C-alpha distance (Angstrom), angle and dihedral (degrees) to the residues before:
residue distance angle dihedral
M1 . . .
E2 3.84 . .
F3 3.79 118.8 .
S4 3.81 92.5 -116.2
D5 3.82 91.0 55.2
Q6 3.80 91.7 47.2
A7 3.81 90.8 48.1
E8 3.81 91.0 52.6
M9 3.81 91.2 49.8
I10 3.81 91.8 49.8
K11 3.80 90.7 47.7
E12 3.81 91.4 51.5
Y13 3.80 91.3 46.3
L14 3.81 92.2 51.5
E15 3.82 92.1 48.5
D16 3.81 90.8 49.7
A17 3.81 91.4 45.5
S18 3.80 91.6 52.8
D19 3.81 90.5 50.0
F20 3.84 92.6 47.2
L21 3.81 93.0 49.4
D22 3.82 92.1 47.8
R23 3.82 90.3 51.7
L24 3.80 92.4 44.5
E25 3.81 92.2 52.2
G26 3.79 90.3 48.8
L27 3.80 90.7 51.6
L28 3.81 92.4 47.3
L29 3.81 90.5 52.7
S30 3.80 89.3 51.2
L31 3.80 90.7 46.6
E32 3.78 88.8 53.7
E33 3.80 90.2 55.1
T34 3.83 94.9 44.7
S35 3.82 95.8 41.3
G36 3.79 93.8 -119.6
D37 3.81 108.9 -33.5
P38 3.87 105.5 -153.9
E39 3.82 93.9 -136.5
M40 3.80 91.1 53.0
V41 3.82 91.1 47.9
A42 3.81 88.4 53.5
E43 3.82 90.0 50.4
V44 3.83 90.6 50.1
L45 3.82 89.3 52.1
S46 3.81 90.5 49.8
L47 3.82 92.2 51.9
L48 3.80 92.4 45.7
H49 3.80 90.3 50.1
T50 3.82 92.1 52.8
F51 3.82 92.1 44.9
K52 3.82 89.8 49.5
G53 3.81 91.3 51.2
N54 3.81 93.0 48.6
S55 3.81 91.8 48.6
G56 3.80 91.5 48.8
M57 3.80 92.6 50.0
M58 3.81 89.5 52.7
G59 3.80 90.9 50.9
Y60 3.82 95.9 -112.9
L61 3.79 93.5 139.7
S62 3.81 96.6 169.2
L63 3.81 90.2 56.4
Q64 3.79 90.3 45.7
K65 3.84 92.6 51.9
Y66 3.79 92.2 43.7
T67 3.80 91.9 51.6
H68 3.80 90.6 45.5
R69 3.82 90.0 57.5
L70 3.81 89.1 47.9
E71 3.80 87.9 54.4
D72 3.82 88.3 54.9
F73 3.80 88.3 50.5
F74 3.81 93.9 53.2
K75 3.80 92.0 41.8
A76 3.80 86.1 58.5
V77 3.82 88.3 51.7
Q78 3.81 90.2 47.0
G79 3.79 91.4 49.9
G80 3.79 93.4 48.7
T81 3.81 96.2 -113.1
L82 3.81 89.0 116.1
A83 3.80 122.2 36.7
F84 3.81 114.5 -141.1
A85 3.81 94.9 -120.7
E86 3.81 128.1 154.3
E87 3.81 92.5 -86.7
I88 3.81 91.7 53.1
A89 3.83 91.5 46.4
E90 3.80 90.8 52.2
F91 3.80 90.5 49.5
A92 3.82 91.5 49.6
M93 3.81 90.3 51.5
H94 3.80 89.0 50.6
A95 3.81 88.5 52.5
M96 3.83 90.2 53.2
S97 3.81 89.7 52.4
V98 3.81 90.2 51.1
L99 3.81 90.1 50.9
R100 3.80 91.7 48.9
R101 3.81 91.7 51.0
A102 3.79 90.6 48.6
V103 3.82 93.7 48.9
G104 3.82 88.6 45.7
Q105 3.81 89.3 62.7
I106 3.81 90.3 64.3
T107 3.81 117.4 85.8
V108 3.79 133.4 168.1
E109 3.80 90.1 -120.1
S110 3.80 93.6 46.7
P111 3.83 109.5 25.5
Q112 3.79 93.7 -176.8
H113 3.78 120.7 161.9
P114 3.82 109.6 -100.7
D115 3.79 116.8 -108.5
L116 3.80 107.9 -125.0
A117 3.79 106.5 -178.3
R118 3.80 110.6 -149.3
E119 3.78 93.0 -132.8
E120 3.81 90.9 61.7
L121 3.75 92.3 66.7
G122 3.78 116.4 -17.8
D123 3.81 99.5 74.7
L124 3.79 93.1 40.8
L125 3.79 91.1 48.2
E126 3.81 92.7 49.4
E127 3.80 89.0 49.7
K128 3.81 92.4 51.4
L129 3.78 93.5 47.4
S130 3.80 93.7 45.0
R131 3.80 90.3 59.5
G132 3.80 91.0 66.9
E133 3.76 118.3 100.8
S134 3.77 91.2 -131.2
A135 3.74 136.9 -12.2
P136 3.80 114.9 -103.7
A137 3.74 118.3 -108.5
A138 3.76 104.6 -90.6
R139 3.75 121.4 -138.4
S140 3.79 114.6 -126.1
A141 3.77 107.3 -87.0
P142 3.78 119.0 -143.7
A143 3.77 115.5 -100.4
P144 3.84 114.9 -102.8
A145 3.80 91.7 -108.7
R146 3.81 92.9 51.8
E147 3.80 89.4 45.0
A148 3.80 92.8 53.6
A149 3.80 91.4 44.0
G150 3.79 89.8 52.5
E151 3.80 90.8 53.3
L152 3.81 93.3 46.8
G153 3.80 92.9 47.3
R154 3.77 94.8 48.5
K155 3.81 113.3 113.7
S156 3.78 121.8 -137.9
N157 3.78 134.1 -164.8
V158 3.81 92.1 -162.5
I159 3.81 124.9 97.4
R160 3.80 119.1 -167.9
V161 3.79 112.8 -135.7
D162 3.79 125.8 -175.1
F163 3.80 107.4 -113.7
E164 3.80 91.3 -131.3
R165 3.80 87.5 67.8
L166 3.79 91.1 53.2
D167 3.80 89.0 47.1
H168 3.80 89.8 52.8
L169 3.80 89.2 48.5
M170 3.80 89.8 52.6
N171 3.82 90.8 50.1
L172 3.81 89.9 52.2
M173 3.81 88.3 48.5
G174 3.79 88.5 53.3
E175 3.80 90.3 53.5
L176 3.80 89.4 49.2
V177 3.82 90.6 53.0
I178 3.82 89.9 52.1
H179 3.81 93.4 50.0
R180 3.81 91.4 43.4
T181 3.80 88.0 58.4
R182 3.81 90.8 48.1
L183 3.80 89.8 50.1
G184 3.78 88.5 52.7
K185 3.81 91.0 54.0
V186 3.81 91.9 48.7
D187 3.80 89.4 48.9
A188 3.81 91.3 51.6
E189 3.83 92.7 48.5
L190 3.80 93.4 47.7
K191 3.80 91.2 46.8
E192 3.80 89.9 52.2
A193 3.80 91.5 49.3
M194 3.82 99.7 42.0
G195 3.77 105.7 17.3
E196 3.79 123.3 -130.8
K197 3.78 100.0 -46.5
G198 3.77 140.8 98.0
I199 3.77 116.3 -9.4
S200 3.82 90.8 -2.3
L201 3.81 90.9 60.7
E202 3.81 90.9 45.4
L203 3.81 91.7 50.9
S204 3.81 91.4 47.3
S205 3.82 91.5 53.2
T206 3.82 91.9 46.9
A207 3.82 92.4 47.6
E208 3.80 90.2 51.0
Q209 3.82 92.0 51.6
I210 3.82 92.5 46.3
G211 3.79 89.2 50.0
K212 3.81 91.9 51.5
I213 3.82 95.0 46.0
S214 3.82 94.0 44.6
T215 3.81 89.9 51.9
E216 3.81 91.1 51.7
L217 3.82 90.4 45.4
H218 3.80 91.1 51.2
E219 3.81 91.2 50.7
A220 3.82 90.7 48.2
I221 3.82 92.9 51.1
M222 3.79 90.3 47.4
R223 3.81 91.1 52.3
V224 3.81 90.4 52.7
R225 3.80 90.7 52.6
M226 3.80 93.9 46.7
L227 3.80 120.5 103.3
P228 3.83 130.6 -179.9
I229 3.79 113.5 -101.3
R230 3.81 89.9 -130.5
Q231 3.82 84.5 85.0
V232 3.81 86.1 70.9
F233 3.80 95.9 36.9
S234 3.83 91.7 53.4
R235 3.80 90.4 65.8
F236 3.79 93.5 67.6
P237 3.85 110.8 57.6
R238 3.82 93.8 75.6
L239 3.81 91.2 44.4
V240 3.81 92.5 51.0
R241 3.80 92.5 45.6
D242 3.82 94.2 50.7
L243 3.82 95.7 42.2
A244 3.80 91.8 46.7
R245 3.81 91.4 53.7
E246 3.78 91.4 45.6
R247 3.81 92.2 51.4
G248 3.82 95.4 40.7
R249 3.81 95.0 -114.7
E250 3.78 133.1 137.7
M251 3.77 115.7 -141.8
I252 3.77 145.9 142.9
L253 3.80 126.9 -142.3
R254 3.81 114.2 -142.2
F255 3.80 129.4 -168.7
E256 3.79 132.3 -155.2
G257 3.79 127.6 179.7
G258 3.81 95.5 15.0
E259 3.81 88.8 152.1
T260 3.83 91.0 62.3
E261 3.80 107.4 119.8
L262 3.78 129.9 -143.4
D263 3.77 138.8 163.4
K264 3.81 116.5 -69.2
T265 3.81 90.1 -123.8
V266 3.81 88.6 59.9
I267 3.83 90.7 44.6
D268 3.81 88.6 55.5
E269 3.81 92.2 50.1
I270 3.81 100.7 44.6
G271 3.81 97.8 59.8
E272 3.81 98.2 78.4
P273 3.84 97.2 46.9
L274 3.82 90.8 48.5
L275 3.79 90.1 47.8
H276 3.81 90.5 57.8
L277 3.81 92.3 47.4
V278 3.81 94.0 48.7
R279 3.80 92.8 45.7
N280 3.78 91.5 50.7
A281 3.80 91.4 49.0
V282 3.81 91.1 52.1
D283 3.78 97.2 41.5
H284 3.81 103.1 44.6
G285 3.80 107.4 -6.2
I286 3.79 102.0 67.1
E287 3.83 112.4 58.0
S288 3.79 126.5 -135.1
P289 3.84 115.2 -87.7
E290 3.83 90.3 -106.6
E291 3.81 92.9 51.6
R292 3.81 91.8 47.2
R293 3.81 92.7 50.3
A294 3.82 90.0 49.0
R295 3.83 88.1 55.4
G296 3.79 92.2 48.9
K297 3.80 94.4 -106.7
P298 3.80 127.8 129.7
A299 3.80 111.6 -92.0
Q300 3.79 90.7 -119.2
G301 3.79 115.2 75.1
T302 3.80 124.6 -150.6
I303 3.80 131.1 -135.9
L304 3.80 116.2 -169.2
L305 3.80 126.9 -161.5
K306 3.80 111.3 -170.6
A307 3.79 131.4 175.4
Y308 3.79 133.4 -174.5
Q309 3.78 139.0 158.4
E310 3.78 120.7 -108.6
S311 3.80 112.2 -174.0
S312 3.84 106.4 -60.8
H313 3.81 92.7 -15.2
I314 3.77 138.1 81.4
V315 3.78 117.4 -134.9
I316 3.82 118.4 -156.8
V317 3.79 121.1 -171.9
A318 3.81 123.1 -163.5
E319 3.79 112.6 -174.9
D320 3.79 139.9 158.9
D321 3.80 136.3 -168.5
G322 3.80 93.1 -132.0
R323 3.78 134.7 120.0
G324 3.81 96.4 -60.7
I325 3.80 126.5 -140.3
D326 3.80 118.1 -51.3
E327 3.83 105.0 -137.0
E328 3.79 95.3 -159.4
K329 3.78 92.4 50.0
L330 3.81 89.9 46.9
K331 3.81 91.6 52.9
E332 3.79 90.1 47.3
K333 3.81 91.7 51.7
A334 3.81 90.4 47.4
R335 3.79 91.9 53.5
E336 3.81 89.8 48.6
A337 3.81 87.3 55.0
G338 3.82 90.2 53.6
I339 3.81 96.4 -103.7
T340 3.79 118.6 141.3
V341 3.80 113.9 -130.4
E342 3.78 116.4 -169.2
E343 3.81 119.4 -140.2
G344 3.80 92.5 -124.3
A345 3.82 94.6 54.0
S346 3.81 113.3 135.0
R347 3.80 123.8 -122.4
R348 3.80 90.6 -105.0
E349 3.79 91.9 52.3
I350 3.80 91.3 49.2
L351 3.81 92.7 50.0
N352 3.81 89.8 49.6
L353 3.81 88.7 61.5
I354 3.80 86.2 79.3
F355 3.81 88.8 73.7
L356 3.82 93.2 59.9
P357 3.83 119.9 98.5
G358 3.78 115.6 -94.2
V359 3.82 96.3 18.2
S360 3.81 118.2 120.4
T361 3.79 134.4 151.6
A362 3.80 94.0 -155.6
R363 3.79 113.6 131.0
E364 3.78 90.6 -140.8
V365 3.79 139.1 10.0
T366 3.80 112.0 -105.4
E367 3.79 135.5 168.7
V368 3.78 87.0 -95.7
S369 3.81 104.4 47.9
G370 3.77 147.6 -31.1
R371 3.81 103.9 100.5
G372 3.82 95.5 97.0
L373 3.80 93.7 -116.9
G374 3.80 104.7 104.7
M375 3.81 102.8 68.8
D376 3.80 91.9 44.1
V377 3.81 87.8 54.3
V378 3.81 90.8 48.6
L379 3.80 92.4 53.7
K380 3.81 95.6 45.8
K381 3.79 94.5 44.0
L382 3.81 92.5 52.3
A383 3.80 95.6 40.3
K384 3.80 91.5 55.5
R385 3.79 87.9 58.7
N386 3.82 95.3 48.1
G387 3.78 90.6 -100.8
T388 3.79 131.7 135.4
V389 3.80 135.0 -151.3
E390 3.80 128.9 -161.4
V391 3.80 129.7 -173.3
E392 3.81 130.5 -147.2
S393 3.78 124.0 179.2
E394 3.79 141.0 170.6
P395 3.83 118.7 -164.8
G396 3.80 109.9 -111.7
I397 3.81 92.7 6.3
G398 3.80 106.3 67.9
T399 3.79 148.6 -98.5
R400 3.80 132.6 -90.4
F401 3.81 127.5 -163.5
T402 3.82 116.4 -167.0
I403 3.80 117.4 -160.6
K404 3.79 122.1 -167.8
L405 3.81 121.5 -167.7
P406 3.80 135.9 166.0
L407 3.82 112.4 -101.2
T408 3.80 88.2 -122.2
L409 3.80 132.2 21.9
A410 3.80 92.1 -150.8
I411 3.82 99.3 66.9
I412 3.81 122.6 28.8
A413 3.79 138.3 173.3
V414 3.81 115.1 -113.5
Q415 3.79 141.8 -177.8
M416 3.80 108.5 -125.6
A417 3.81 116.7 -142.1
L418 3.79 136.7 179.4
V419 3.82 121.0 -132.5
G420 3.80 124.0 170.2
G421 3.79 91.1 -17.2
E422 3.82 92.4 -53.4
Q423 3.80 127.1 108.2
F424 3.82 121.0 -128.6
A425 3.81 131.1 -175.1
I426 3.83 121.2 -137.9
P427 3.87 115.2 -165.0
L428 3.80 109.4 -112.3
T429 3.82 91.9 -142.1
A430 3.80 87.1 74.1
V431 3.83 97.7 39.9
G432 3.78 117.3 103.9
E433 3.80 101.6 171.6
N434 3.80 144.7 -36.0
R435 3.79 120.2 -120.5
W436 3.80 147.0 158.8
F437 3.81 121.4 -117.9
P438 3.82 116.5 -154.6
A439 3.81 113.3 -130.1
S440 3.81 88.9 -114.3
E441 3.84 90.6 63.7
V442 3.83 96.1 49.6
H443 3.82 118.2 89.2
E444 3.78 140.8 164.6
I445 3.82 115.7 -126.0
N446 3.80 121.6 178.9
R447 3.82 89.2 -12.0
R448 3.80 90.5 -55.0
L449 3.79 127.0 115.6
V450 3.80 114.2 -123.8
A451 3.80 138.1 166.6
R452 3.77 134.6 -161.0
A453 3.80 112.6 -111.2
R454 3.79 122.3 173.6
D455 3.81 96.8 -24.3
R456 3.79 95.4 -45.0
I457 3.77 138.2 85.9
L458 3.82 116.7 -105.1
P459 3.85 121.5 -163.3
L460 3.81 115.3 -128.5
V461 3.82 132.6 -159.1
R462 3.80 125.5 -166.1
L463 3.79 107.6 -133.0
G464 3.81 91.7 -158.3
E465 3.80 91.6 53.7
L466 3.82 92.6 49.1
F467 3.81 92.7 51.8
G468 3.82 96.7 37.8
L469 3.80 95.1 -113.1
P470 3.82 125.2 148.3
G471 3.79 94.4 -112.5
R472 3.81 123.2 144.1
Q473 3.82 104.4 -68.9
N474 3.78 109.1 177.2
G475 3.79 141.8 21.9
G476 3.78 133.1 13.5
D477 3.77 132.6 58.0
L478 3.79 117.6 -38.9
Q479 3.79 131.0 -139.5
A480 3.80 114.4 -150.3
V481 3.78 141.1 179.4
I482 3.82 107.3 -138.3
V483 3.80 110.2 -144.3
K484 3.82 130.7 -173.2
V485 3.80 133.1 -148.2
A486 3.82 120.2 175.4
G487 3.80 89.9 -16.9
D488 3.82 94.7 -54.2
E489 3.81 117.9 118.8
L490 3.78 133.2 -144.9
G491 3.80 132.6 177.4
I492 3.82 116.6 -134.1
V493 3.80 107.4 -156.2
V494 3.82 114.2 -142.3
D495 3.81 135.2 172.1
S496 3.80 94.3 -121.2
L497 3.80 141.7 -19.3
L498 3.79 124.5 -115.4
E499 3.81 130.7 -173.0
Q500 3.80 129.4 -51.2
R501 3.79 113.8 -117.0
E502 3.80 145.9 157.7
V503 3.79 115.2 -101.9
V504 3.79 136.9 -174.4
I505 3.80 111.7 -118.6
K506 3.80 115.3 -129.3
A507 3.80 119.8 -165.9
L508 3.81 116.6 -123.9
D509 3.79 117.4 -112.5
D510 3.81 120.9 -108.5
L511 3.83 94.0 -89.4
L512 3.82 92.8 57.1
A513 3.81 100.9 29.1
G514 3.81 92.6 101.0
A515 3.82 96.0 44.9
W516 3.80 110.0 136.7
G517 3.79 118.0 -117.3
I518 3.82 95.8 13.1
A519 3.81 121.3 106.9
G520 3.80 96.7 179.5
A521 3.78 141.6 -58.0
T522 3.78 141.0 -101.1
I523 3.80 135.7 -157.9
L524 3.80 120.5 -128.0
G525 3.78 126.3 -144.0
D526 3.81 91.8 -95.5
G527 3.83 90.8 55.1
K528 3.81 94.3 -103.8
V529 3.82 116.2 144.8
V530 3.82 114.8 -131.5
L531 3.81 124.1 -168.4
I532 3.83 120.1 -131.6
V533 3.81 113.9 -134.7
D534 3.82 118.4 -121.5
V535 3.82 98.0 -135.0
P536 3.87 96.5 -173.1
A537 3.81 89.1 54.7
L538 3.82 89.7 57.2
F539 3.81 89.8 52.3
D540 3.80 90.2 50.7
R541 3.81 89.7 52.6
V542 3.81 91.1 52.9
R543 3.82 93.6 44.7
H544 3.78 92.6 54.3
Q545 3.80 98.8 42.4
G546 3.76 113.3 120.8
N547 3.82 122.0 -8.8
G548 3.81 93.3 -3.7
G549 3.81 92.1 -69.1
K550 3.80 119.1 177.3
T551 3.77 130.5 -139.5
A552 3.80 91.4 -105.1
E553 3.80 89.1 58.1
V554 3.81 92.9 49.6
K555 3.78 92.1 52.1
N556 3.78 91.8 55.5
A557 3.77 97.0 42.4
């Protein structure tokens, strides 16, 4: 067997193993809640049997033997010799950890056989099984040869494709969209010059068909790249269970909308922000059972992860029914971190302080949270992907974080704007509204441009001034695109607004990759390159203008 073939087989095995172990852990958590539901035990045995067969076919005999003994263990549970009590559940979880460590020793570059020390499982397993009064009558297991033959003869309607190939396909689709738009412009010009006859009519019909087929092709490629968000959600039950036990809490993790699909690139990006939110909810969101009872709550807290699609966006909600965010404590922590908090700051502005570096409401620093780093990471991670996050909280009732992301990071909706004769694209995920500000409502406070909007002061930035373009700098009414990040608002002053449209994001080359204020570029139908504005970077500029002032301070100037 060639190395490339072997590498592909190992890669497929590792992907399958990760999926099996995730599903097994989920089943074990459910078994723990249902005290050993027979149907779930049967499903565990089925998964273990498949995992054992795959490991044997790859030659990982220690994993095969280990899994075989685990099958014996769950057959004893199925037969009633062992009751699925808390001690058994804990042991089963330990077995999953041992399997994960063993699988983690296997890599494509170094496909060594995992080292499964007998004392990690074997002795404990023998001890558990020996406690039973009698072993259950075992059904005749298929012989190894028949087992292998069954695996080899099994048909599949699934083809594994490296994601880089799908990414390349999406890039080609993006190019097709650009040229389709150019073809449309040529068609319109020829129709204007010749009318709808002859070659003009033929071109118009062809352009229409290409437009229809390219749209269907784009939708088909998107469907291939889409994955259910439950793949992310499934990572958290074990984490919540272990952290809750470590911290002496009682809680349940609930899911809604796990079937909601989104692009794999978004799936890959959302894991870390959700991890921070879930950890925070466990560590200092949900109260201890005693504290919850004293407040008239059930001893068991609840964390909810919910996802749903809203137009071309995915909305993810992470909420808990814990103690909520203490505003006074949050302001105190912000001041300790050197952040100015004005007396007139609104509740929303105070809650948004939690997204600033160094601010945390944790009562103590633990391995999980409390250093004021997590929420800052959440905001930056999402903002880089044209996402937003908002926080709502009621003391004693709970906290809700709402994340909004585009369904795909390859094609986004934008608001086109003209500044100094150049076109710019502003991601629509961040756009709240467009509006004119009369000159009488625009002022300069502490060398910063602001305007009055609905009984509050809104900071403004001139896009032309930031990028050194000859846009309108002073005097007169101003037109602005009001954008939001983590609940904060900012007005981006432009010369004029153009249409809203969907564009294909193109990464900047190495020379421009670090350019401030630019998140990427796109190519219009006429071949013109348009830069995409990095909205979070504009907020950072405002936050750090003059004496380290923050957005909340500007608004209450």
